[in-house]
C-alpha positions, 0 to 999 in steps of 0.5 A: 027732351020728354023723358030722359030715362026713355030717350037713354033706353032708345039710344042705347037700343040703337047703339047695340044693334049698330055695334052688332051690325058694325061687328059683323062688317068684317065678314059681311059682303055689303061694306057700305052697310057696316059703314052706315052701322058704324055712323049709326053708332056714332050717332047714337053715342052723340045723342046718349051723351046730349041725353046724359048731359041734360039729365045731369043738369036736371039732377044737379038742379033738383039736388041743389033745390032740394038741399036749399043750396044757393044757385051757383056762381057764374064764371 
């Protein structure tokens, strides 16, 4: 992953558009397009969760290194 903040913004933009398309799906003639929008929203959410998990791991690691904390034990 290159820049986690950029990736989060990109996926959030995709999610926003997909949710708007899904919300309009009740009145849209093309129900297949609404289903594709829902699928795109789910994919964007999955990508956001991955990005957040990776970003969280990096922040925890950097925080521990900055504080001189010992490495966490692995269960």
